[in-house]
C-alpha positions, 0 to 999 in steps of 0.5 A, a space after each residue: 477547645 469545644 467540639 464543633 459538632 455537639 459543642 461539649 467542652 470535654 475533649 479527651 487525648 486519644 488515637 484514631 485511624 486516618 483513611 484516605 484515597 490519594 488517586 485511587 491508592 487507599 492509605 490507612 494510617 494508624 495510631 494517629 494521635 487526636 482529640 475526641 469528644 467524650 460526648 459524641 465521639 468526634 475526632 480532631 486533629 491538631 495543625 501539626 498532626 494535620 501537616 505530618 499526615 500531608 507529608 506521609 501522604 505526599 511520600 506515599 503518592 510516589 510509591 506505586 501500590 493500591 493499599 498502604 497500611 502505616 503506623 503514625 508513630 513509625 512514619 511521623 
């Protein structure tokens, strides 16, 4: 896979922090697996990781709070 931003073909396995705003509630998911471009630092998620993030966000929408910080490994 090539980087969609700089077209470099060196993506390495890494972890990142994912931020989201769901209806005025801020969610921070730590330790999310990703592929990171060695040249420009752009991060990419696989379809399975995005599906799991969507599931995590759907669960959190049901709970009333303003800020959530969760670990991907524990929530996935």
